[in-house]
C-alpha positions as CSV (number, residue, x, y, z in Angstrom):
1,M,-8.4,-74.2,18.8
2,T,-4.8,-75.0,18.3
3,A,-2.8,-77.5,20.4
4,P,-0.3,-75.9,22.8
5,V,3.3,-75.5,21.7
6,P,5.5,-78.4,23.0
7,P,7.8,-77.4,25.9
8,E,10.8,-78.2,23.8
9,P,11.3,-79.1,20.1
10,V,10.7,-82.8,19.2
11,P,12.6,-83.7,16.1
12,L,10.7,-86.3,14.1
13,P,11.8,-88.9,11.5
14,P,10.8,-88.2,7.9
15,G,7.1,-89.0,7.4
16,W,6.0,-88.6,11.0
17,R,3.7,-86.0,12.4
18,L,3.1,-85.0,16.1
19,E,-0.2,-84.3,18.0
20,H,0.9,-82.6,21.3
21,H,-1.4,-81.7,24.2
22,A,-0.7,-80.4,27.7
23,T,-3.4,-82.6,29.1
24,V,-5.4,-85.5,27.7
25,D,-7.6,-88.1,29.3
26,S,-5.7,-90.9,27.4
27,T,-3.3,-90.7,24.5
28,N,-4.6,-94.1,23.3
29,R,-8.1,-92.8,23.3
30,L,-7.2,-89.7,21.4
31,A,-5.1,-91.7,18.9
32,R,-8.0,-94.0,18.3
33,A,-10.3,-91.1,17.7
34,L,-7.9,-89.7,15.2
35,G,-7.6,-93.1,13.6
36,D,-11.4,-93.3,13.2
37,H,-11.3,-89.9,11.5
38,G,-8.7,-90.8,8.9
39,V,-5.5,-89.3,10.4
40,P,-2.6,-90.8,8.5
41,D,-0.1,-93.5,9.3
42,R,2.9,-92.5,11.5
43,T,1.2,-90.0,13.8
44,A,2.5,-89.7,17.3
45,V,0.1,-88.5,20.1
46,W,1.9,-87.0,23.1
47,G,0.2,-85.8,26.3
48,E,2.3,-84.2,29.0
49,R,-0.3,-85.4,31.5
50,Q,-3.1,-87.9,31.4
51,T,-6.2,-87.8,33.5
52,A,-7.4,-91.3,32.7
53,G,-4.4,-93.3,31.6
54,R,-4.9,-97.1,31.2
55,G,-2.7,-100.1,31.1
56,R,-3.5,-103.7,30.1
57,R,-6.9,-105.1,31.0
58,G,-8.2,-101.6,31.9
59,R,-5.8,-101.1,34.8
60,R,-5.3,-97.5,35.8
61,W,-1.9,-96.0,34.8
62,T,-0.8,-93.2,37.1
63,S,0.1,-90.3,34.9
64,P,1.7,-87.3,36.7
65,S,3.5,-84.6,34.7
66,G,7.1,-85.3,34.0
67,N,6.7,-88.8,32.6
68,L,6.3,-89.8,28.9
69,Y,2.8,-90.7,27.7
70,A,2.7,-91.2,24.0
71,S,0.7,-93.3,21.5
72,L,1.7,-94.2,17.9
73,L,-1.0,-94.3,15.3
74,L,-0.1,-96.7,12.5
75,R,-1.8,-98.1,9.4
76,P,-0.1,-101.3,8.4
77,R,-1.9,-103.3,5.8
78,V,-1.8,-106.6,7.7
79,E,-4.2,-109.0,9.4
80,A,-5.1,-108.5,13.1
81,A,-2.9,-111.4,14.3
82,E,0.2,-109.9,12.7
83,A,-0.6,-106.4,13.8
84,A,-0.7,-107.6,17.5
85,R,3.1,-108.4,17.2
86,L,3.8,-104.7,16.8
87,T,4.0,-104.7,20.7
88,F,7.3,-106.4,20.4
89,V,8.6,-103.9,17.8
90,A,7.6,-101.0,20.0
91,G,9.1,-102.6,23.1
92,L,12.4,-103.2,21.4
93,A,12.5,-99.6,20.0
94,L,11.6,-98.1,23.4
95,A,14.3,-100.2,25.1
96,Q,16.9,-99.0,22.6
97,A,15.8,-95.4,23.1
98,V,16.0,-95.6,26.9
99,E,19.6,-97.0,26.6
100,A,20.5,-94.2,24.2
101,V,19.5,-91.4,26.6
102,A,20.6,-93.3,29.7
103,P,23.7,-95.3,28.6
104,R,24.7,-96.7,31.9
105,L,21.4,-98.7,32.1
106,Q,20.6,-102.1,30.8
107,V,16.9,-102.4,29.7
108,R,15.1,-105.7,29.5
109,V,11.8,-106.4,27.8
110,K,9.3,-108.5,29.7
111,W,6.6,-110.5,27.9
112,P,4.3,-109.2,26.6
113,N,4.6,-105.4,27.1
114,D,6.9,-104.1,29.9
115,L,10.4,-102.7,30.2
116,L,12.5,-103.5,33.3
117,I,15.6,-102.1,34.9
118,D,17.1,-104.4,37.5
119,G,13.8,-106.3,37.7
120,E,11.7,-103.1,38.3
121,K,9.1,-101.8,35.9
122,L,10.2,-98.7,34.0
123,A,7.6,-98.7,31.2
124,G,4.5,-100.4,29.8
125,L,2.9,-100.7,26.4
126,L,-0.7,-101.0,25.4
127,L,-1.8,-102.0,21.8
128,E,-5.3,-101.4,20.5
129,A,-6.6,-101.7,17.0
130,G,-9.5,-100.4,14.9
131,S,-11.2,-102.9,12.5
132,G,-10.6,-102.8,8.8
133,E,-11.8,-104.8,5.8
134,R,-11.6,-108.6,5.3
135,G,-9.9,-109.4,8.5
136,G,-7.3,-106.7,8.4
137,V,-6.9,-103.7,10.7
138,G,-7.9,-100.1,9.9
139,Y,-5.2,-98.8,12.2
140,V,-3.1,-99.8,15.2
141,V,-2.4,-97.7,18.3
142,I,0.5,-98.5,20.5
143,G,0.5,-96.5,23.7
144,S,3.5,-96.2,26.0
145,G,4.0,-94.9,29.5
146,V,7.6,-94.4,30.7
147,N,8.6,-93.4,34.2
148,T,11.1,-90.7,33.3
149,A,10.7,-88.5,36.4
150,H,8.3,-90.4,38.8
151,H,7.3,-93.9,39.6
152,P,4.6,-95.3,41.9
153,D,5.5,-96.8,45.2
154,D,2.3,-98.8,45.6
155,A,2.3,-100.7,42.3
156,E,1.5,-104.4,42.1
157,R,5.1,-105.0,41.1
158,P,8.2,-102.9,42.0
159,A,8.6,-99.8,39.7
160,T,11.4,-97.4,39.0
161,S,12.2,-94.3,37.0
162,L,15.0,-92.8,35.0
163,A,15.4,-90.1,37.6
164,A,15.8,-92.8,40.3
165,H,18.8,-94.1,38.4
166,G,20.5,-90.7,38.1
167,Y,19.0,-89.5,34.8
168,A,16.8,-86.7,36.0
169,D,17.8,-84.6,33.0
170,V,16.0,-86.9,30.5
171,T,12.8,-85.1,29.3
172,P,9.7,-86.7,27.9
173,A,10.2,-84.7,24.6
174,G,13.8,-85.8,24.3
175,L,13.0,-89.5,24.9
176,L,10.0,-89.4,22.5
177,S,12.2,-88.1,19.7
178,V,14.8,-90.9,20.2
179,Y,12.0,-93.5,20.5
180,L,10.5,-92.5,17.1
181,E,14.0,-92.5,15.7
182,R,14.6,-96.1,16.9
183,F,11.0,-97.2,16.0
184,E,11.0,-96.2,12.4
185,P,13.7,-98.6,11.1
186,L,12.3,-101.5,13.1
187,Y,8.8,-100.7,11.9
188,T,10.0,-100.7,8.3
189,R,11.9,-103.9,8.9
190,W,8.8,-105.5,10.3
191,L,6.6,-104.3,7.3
192,E,9.1,-105.5,4.8
193,S,10.4,-108.8,6.3
194,G,7.9,-109.8,9.0
195,F,8.0,-110.6,12.7
196,E,10.7,-113.3,12.3
197,T,13.3,-110.6,11.8
198,I,12.3,-108.8,15.0
199,R,11.9,-111.9,17.2
200,P,15.6,-112.7,17.8
201,L,16.3,-109.1,18.7
202,W,13.5,-109.1,21.2
203,L,14.7,-112.5,22.7
204,A,18.2,-111.1,23.1
205,R,16.8,-108.5,25.6
206,A,14.2,-110.8,27.2
207,A,14.0,-110.7,30.9
208,G,14.0,-114.1,32.6
209,I,14.6,-116.3,29.5
210,G,15.8,-119.7,30.6
211,G,14.6,-119.2,34.1
212,P,11.5,-119.8,36.2
213,V,8.3,-117.9,35.6
214,T,4.8,-118.0,37.1
215,V,1.9,-117.4,34.7
216,R,-1.4,-116.2,36.1
217,L,-4.4,-116.6,33.8
218,E,-8.0,-115.6,34.5
219,R,-8.8,-119.0,36.1
220,E,-5.4,-120.7,36.4
221,R,-1.9,-120.3,37.6
222,F,1.2,-122.4,36.8
223,T,4.9,-122.3,37.0
224,G,7.6,-123.4,34.5
225,A,10.7,-122.2,32.7
226,F,10.6,-119.4,30.1
227,R,12.0,-121.2,27.1
228,D,11.1,-119.2,24.0
229,L,8.9,-116.7,22.1
230,D,7.2,-118.6,19.3
231,P,6.7,-117.1,15.8
232,S,3.2,-116.0,16.7
233,G,4.5,-114.0,19.7
234,A,3.3,-116.5,22.3
235,L,5.4,-117.2,25.4
236,V,6.7,-120.8,25.5
237,V,6.9,-122.2,29.0
238,T,8.3,-125.6,29.7
239,L,6.4,-127.3,32.6
240,T,8.0,-129.6,35.2
241,D,6.9,-132.7,33.2
242,G,8.8,-131.5,30.2
243,T,5.9,-130.4,28.1
244,D,5.7,-127.0,26.5
245,R,2.8,-124.6,27.0
246,R,2.1,-121.6,24.9
247,V,0.7,-118.5,26.5
248,T,-1.0,-115.9,24.4
249,A,-2.5,-113.7,27.2
250,G,-1.8,-113.5,30.9
251,D,0.3,-112.0,33.7
252,V,3.9,-113.3,34.0
253,F,5.9,-113.0,37.2
254,L,9.6,-113.4,37.4
255,P,11.6,-114.3,40.5
256,G,13.6,-111.7,42.5
257,R,12.7,-108.0,42.6
258,S,9.9,-108.2,40.0
259,G,8.2,-110.6,42.3
260,I,6.6,-114.0,41.8
261,Q,3.2,-113.7,43.5
């Protein structure tokens, strides 16, 4: 059985292939299945609609038709810790892509995996990996959900969409093509030169840097100032006593419309 024809052409960078489906349960789940079956590096999986979309920590991601749901299947020959930093590469590429198709907007990246417009969530990323040999990864899947046409009104934090900012003409196919176009040179740069060449670019777009943040961990909550992103990708928060704390996993809340809770 062949996959349906995309609703419009999706130009791809050289070396990329596309798996398109009208409906999937989860583009990340499908991409992982493809990874387990040897599908090559630089495969994009796009679903026009998801029936079981997921965000970080298994949270449900509402997935109506009209938004972009896509996962990138990659096979970098790196250790798992380095592969995890691809979230920042993808976030930076997606922010660049959104600004390319919606040039009046300024997109900020929020640690570790969100995109914001005026403090409201536009997109989220989810990275998962398949195990390889000797501490390396067999493949990496980076899922993305972008609110192009719709956004939820009942999310934990305020959300928005491109349509809400006057860009109702941006299509998922069009945004996906530009996203891959922006991702490819950043991915190549990361492969050849490492995360340190990506880190300053990400920091230049970072939401809330220098300002207050509240960090919520599984059993703890604390407030400080967002000072830096360290070379491992950890969030560096300066506490009120002047000491620095590095956060490798957790929920981060910014003041204002994104809501410290």
